[in-house]
C-alpha positions as CSV (number, residue, x, y, z in Angstrom):
1,M,9.5,174.4,258.7
2,T,12.7,173.3,260.5
3,T,15.2,175.6,260.7
4,I,19.0,174.0,260.8
5,T,21.5,176.4,262.4
6,R,25.1,176.5,261.6
7,R,25.7,175.7,265.0
8,A,23.7,172.8,264.9
9,V,25.5,171.6,261.5
10,L,28.9,172.0,263.5
11,G,27.4,169.9,266.6
12,T,26.5,166.8,264.3
13,A,29.8,167.1,262.1
14,A,31.6,166.8,265.4
15,A,29.4,163.8,266.7
16,A,29.7,161.5,263.5
17,P,32.2,160.7,261.0
18,F,31.5,162.4,257.5
19,V,33.4,162.7,254.3
20,H,34.5,165.7,252.8
21,G,33.2,168.6,250.8
22,A,29.7,168.3,248.8
23,V,28.7,165.1,250.6
24,A,29.4,166.2,254.2
25,Q,25.9,164.8,255.0
26,E,27.2,161.2,253.9
27,R,27.9,159.2,256.8
28,F,30.8,157.0,256.6
29,P,31.0,154.3,255.5
30,S,28.2,154.3,252.8
31,R,29.4,151.6,250.8
32,P,31.8,148.7,250.6
33,I,35.2,148.8,252.0
34,T,38.1,146.8,250.5
35,I,41.2,145.2,252.3
36,Y,43.8,144.2,250.4
37,V,45.8,141.1,251.7
38,P,49.2,140.5,250.1
39,F,48.9,136.6,250.5
40,P,47.1,133.9,248.3
41,A,43.9,132.5,249.6
42,G,44.3,129.5,251.9
43,G,46.8,130.6,254.4
44,A,46.8,131.5,257.9
45,T,46.8,135.4,257.0
46,D,43.8,135.0,254.3
47,V,41.9,132.8,257.0
48,Q,42.4,135.3,259.6
49,M,41.6,138.3,257.4
50,R,38.7,136.7,256.0
51,S,37.2,136.3,259.8
52,F,38.3,139.7,260.5
53,A,36.5,141.1,257.6
54,E,33.2,139.3,258.3
55,A,33.3,140.9,261.9
56,A,33.8,144.3,260.7
57,T,30.8,143.9,258.1
58,R,28.6,143.3,261.1
59,H,30.1,146.2,263.2
60,F,30.4,148.9,260.2
61,G,26.9,147.8,258.8
62,Q,28.7,147.8,255.2
63,T,30.5,144.9,253.6
64,V,34.1,144.5,254.1
65,L,36.0,142.9,251.3
66,V,39.1,141.0,251.0
67,E,41.1,141.3,248.0
68,N,44.3,138.9,247.7
69,R,47.4,140.5,246.2
70,P,50.2,138.0,246.6
71,G,53.7,138.4,245.4
72,A,56.5,140.9,245.4
73,G,57.2,139.8,248.9
74,S,54.0,140.7,250.3
75,T,54.4,144.2,249.2
76,L,51.7,144.5,246.7
77,G,48.9,145.7,249.0
78,A,51.1,148.4,250.6
79,A,52.1,149.7,247.0
80,A,48.3,149.7,246.0
81,V,47.0,151.4,248.6
82,A,49.7,154.0,248.2
83,R,48.0,154.9,245.4
84,A,44.7,154.9,246.3
85,R,42.0,157.7,246.7
86,P,42.2,158.6,250.4
87,D,38.6,157.9,250.8
88,G,38.6,155.3,253.6
89,Y,37.2,152.8,251.2
90,T,40.7,151.1,250.3
91,V,43.0,150.0,253.1
92,S,45.8,147.4,253.4
93,Q,47.4,145.1,255.6
94,M,50.7,146.4,256.3
95,T,53.3,143.5,256.4
96,L,56.7,143.3,258.1
97,P,58.5,142.7,254.6
98,A,56.6,146.0,253.4
99,L,58.5,147.8,256.1
100,R,62.0,146.2,255.3
101,L,62.0,145.8,251.7
102,P,62.2,149.8,251.2
103,H,65.9,149.3,252.6
104,M,66.6,146.7,250.1
105,Q,65.4,148.2,247.0
106,R,63.7,151.2,245.4
107,M,59.8,150.6,246.2
108,P,56.9,152.5,244.6
109,Y,55.9,154.0,248.2
110,D,57.6,156.1,251.2
111,V,56.7,154.3,254.5
112,T,57.3,157.8,256.3
113,K,54.9,159.7,253.7
114,D,52.4,157.7,251.8
115,F,50.4,155.8,254.4
116,T,47.8,156.8,257.2
117,P,48.1,153.9,260.1
118,I,44.8,152.7,261.1
119,I,45.1,150.1,264.0
120,H,47.5,147.4,264.8
121,L,46.1,143.7,264.9
122,T,48.0,140.4,265.4
123,G,51.3,138.7,264.7
124,Y,52.2,135.0,263.6
125,L,53.0,131.7,265.3
126,F,55.9,130.7,263.1
127,A,57.5,127.2,263.0
128,V,59.9,124.9,260.9
129,V,57.7,122.4,259.6
130,V,58.4,118.9,257.8
131,R,56.3,115.9,256.5
132,A,55.2,113.5,259.4
133,E,57.3,110.9,257.4
134,S,60.5,113.0,257.4
135,P,63.4,111.5,259.1
136,Y,64.0,115.0,260.8
137,Q,62.3,114.2,264.2
138,T,63.9,117.4,265.9
139,W,65.5,120.7,264.6
140,A,68.8,119.3,265.3
141,D,68.3,116.5,263.0
142,L,67.6,119.2,260.2
143,V,70.6,121.2,260.9
144,A,73.0,117.9,261.0
145,D,71.7,117.0,257.5
146,A,72.1,120.3,256.2
147,R,75.6,120.1,257.6
148,R,76.4,116.8,255.9
149,R,74.9,117.9,252.7
150,P,75.5,121.6,252.3
151,G,73.4,123.1,249.4
152,Q,70.8,120.2,249.1
153,V,68.2,120.5,251.9
154,R,65.5,122.5,250.5
155,L,63.3,124.8,252.8
156,G,60.3,126.6,251.6
157,N,59.2,129.9,252.6
158,T,56.1,132.0,252.2
159,G,57.9,134.6,250.0
160,A,61.6,135.8,249.1
161,N,62.7,138.4,251.8
162,G,59.8,137.8,253.7
163,T,59.9,137.0,257.6
164,P,60.3,133.2,257.4
165,H,62.8,133.5,254.5
166,L,65.0,135.8,256.4
167,T,64.8,134.0,259.7
168,L,65.7,130.8,257.9
169,V,68.8,133.0,256.4
170,D,69.7,134.1,259.9
171,L,69.3,130.8,261.4
172,A,71.7,129.1,258.6
173,E,74.3,131.7,259.3
174,R,74.2,131.0,263.1
175,E,74.8,127.4,262.6
176,R,77.1,127.9,259.3
177,I,75.1,125.9,257.4
178,E,73.6,126.4,253.9
179,F,69.9,125.7,252.7
180,V,68.2,126.0,249.5
181,H,65.7,128.6,250.1
182,V,62.7,128.0,248.1
183,P,60.2,130.7,247.7
184,F,56.4,130.7,247.3
185,R,53.7,133.1,246.9
186,G,52.5,132.3,250.5
187,E,51.5,129.4,252.9
188,G,48.7,128.2,250.9
189,D,51.0,127.5,248.0
190,M,53.9,126.2,250.0
191,T,51.8,123.4,251.8
192,P,50.9,121.7,248.8
193,A,55.0,121.3,247.8
194,L,55.8,120.1,251.2
195,L,53.0,117.6,251.2
196,G,54.0,116.3,248.0
197,G,57.5,115.9,249.0
198,H,58.8,118.7,246.5
199,I,60.8,120.3,249.7
200,E,62.3,118.8,252.8
201,G,60.7,121.4,255.0
202,G,59.5,124.7,255.3
203,A,59.0,128.1,257.5
204,S,55.3,128.3,257.8
205,G,52.4,130.3,260.1
206,S,50.0,128.4,261.9
207,G,47.9,127.8,259.0
208,V,49.2,124.3,258.6
209,G,48.1,123.4,262.2
210,Q,45.3,121.3,261.5
211,L,47.5,119.1,259.3
212,V,50.0,118.9,262.3
213,D,46.9,117.7,264.1
214,E,45.8,115.6,261.9
215,G,49.5,113.8,261.7
216,K,50.4,114.6,258.3
217,L,53.0,117.4,259.1
218,R,55.2,118.0,262.2
219,F,56.6,121.2,263.8
220,L,60.4,121.1,264.6
221,N,60.3,124.5,266.4
222,V,58.1,127.6,267.3
223,W,59.5,131.1,267.0
224,S,57.3,132.5,269.8
225,R,58.7,133.5,273.2
226,E,56.7,130.7,274.9
227,R,55.7,127.3,273.8
228,S,52.2,126.9,272.1
229,P,49.6,125.6,274.5
230,R,48.4,123.9,271.4
231,W,51.8,122.0,270.7
232,P,53.6,122.3,274.0
233,N,56.1,119.5,273.2
234,V,57.5,121.8,270.3
235,P,60.3,123.8,271.6
236,T,61.3,127.5,271.1
237,L,64.0,129.0,269.3
238,I,65.4,130.5,272.8
239,E,65.1,126.8,274.0
240,L,67.1,125.5,271.2
241,G,69.8,128.1,272.2
242,Y,69.2,130.9,269.9
243,A,69.2,133.5,272.8
244,N,66.2,136.3,272.5
245,M,65.2,135.1,269.3
246,V,61.5,135.9,268.9
247,V,59.9,136.1,265.5
248,T,56.1,137.2,265.2
249,S,56.0,139.3,262.2
250,P,53.1,141.8,263.8
251,Y,51.1,143.3,261.2
252,G,48.1,146.2,261.0
253,L,46.0,148.1,258.7
254,V,46.9,151.3,256.7
255,A,45.1,153.8,254.4
256,P,46.3,156.2,251.9
257,A,48.2,159.3,253.1
258,G,45.7,162.5,253.5
259,L,42.7,160.6,255.0
260,D,40.2,162.8,256.9
261,P,40.7,162.5,260.7
262,A,37.2,161.6,261.2
263,I,37.3,158.7,258.6
264,R,40.4,157.4,260.3
265,R,38.5,157.5,263.7
266,A,35.6,155.6,262.0
267,L,37.9,153.2,260.6
268,H,39.8,152.6,263.8
269,D,36.7,152.0,265.9
270,G,35.0,149.7,263.5
271,F,38.1,147.8,263.1
272,K,38.9,147.8,266.8
273,A,35.2,146.2,267.2
274,A,35.9,143.6,264.8
275,L,39.2,142.7,266.4
276,Y,37.7,142.1,269.5
277,D,34.5,140.5,268.1
278,S,34.1,136.9,269.5
279,A,33.9,135.3,266.2
280,H,37.3,136.9,265.1
281,I,39.0,136.0,268.9
282,A,38.0,132.1,268.3
283,T,40.0,132.3,264.7
284,L,43.0,133.9,266.5
285,R,43.1,131.1,269.2
286,R,42.3,128.6,266.2
287,L,45.6,130.0,264.6
288,D,47.3,130.5,267.5
289,Q,47.7,134.3,266.6
290,P,48.2,136.8,269.7
291,L,45.8,139.9,269.8
292,E,48.2,143.1,269.7
293,Y,46.1,145.7,269.2
294,L,47.6,149.1,269.1
295,D,45.2,152.5,268.5
296,S,46.0,154.8,265.6
297,E,48.7,156.8,267.0
298,A,50.7,154.2,268.6
299,Y,50.8,152.2,265.6
300,A,52.1,155.3,263.7
301,R,55.0,155.3,266.3
302,N,55.4,151.4,266.1
303,M,55.7,151.5,262.2
304,I,58.7,154.2,262.3
305,E,60.4,152.1,264.9
306,V,60.1,148.7,263.3
307,Y,60.8,150.6,259.9
308,E,64.4,151.7,261.5
309,Q,64.7,148.3,263.3
310,E,64.4,146.7,259.7
311,R,67.0,148.9,258.5
312,Q,69.6,147.8,261.2
313,R,68.5,144.0,260.4
314,V,69.2,144.4,256.6
315,E,72.7,145.9,257.5
316,R,73.5,143.2,259.9
317,L,72.7,140.4,257.3
318,G,74.1,142.3,254.3
319,L,70.9,141.7,252.4
320,R,70.4,142.7,248.9
321,T,67.6,141.9,246.3
322,G,68.0,140.3,243.2
């Protein structure tokens, strides 16, 4: 008969992550993990997160599912995970608007109390995009038309008070012009409206890049610090005269508050392996999204810093909801 000593049990517990209490013998994860993605299917975020989930499935040895929860300015994932059981099986993408909107309205979560940051992942390549047959050959053309026809140029965005929307608000304020801002639930919803001529242009992520490559859409600018190697002829906002204006809206993954530290480590390690998985890296490159890894502790500090930066932004732009 084999005798298992208390020291042996403690040593084993220190060597591998386990869940709480009576099921302390159960290794994590022992069942599927769900990632809330607060955007509709079809856009850049959905494509990236599904590639990431496939890679995470390989590294965890358990299925990692993507559940789309679009709407409410991309905050529904954060709102849902804040109420979830802190067992490690439910996590959410934490978007920049989810850190911004609490400064604008009452939200069903507290950024400083309701989350366990797991890992920071990536950001976006944003751009202003128009149809290929649009009369706007450059960003200056669009600005000039908006100046001639105040309140008539319709620009779509991927959600009210999201980063693309507020960047367009910021640009309009700097140019002293007025756009009609048309919110959609995400890039996947905005793109058909743009292709159908229902809006003159839009602020989009690089999920529309294939349509640009096919000659159906055209970028007027990109919001990264440097020009995109994929579209080297498209100028940055900095080059267009908007000093230090770099907008990438980076994001990561969070779990509910109260998560066991061992499970947090297990999630971090599995997700880090997925982040650097060759298939996922290829997806990031295809979407022109940078790899922006931060571990759990660094991401926790980053979230609070960004939360404060967004407070300052809301005050500077005088933003209000409704």
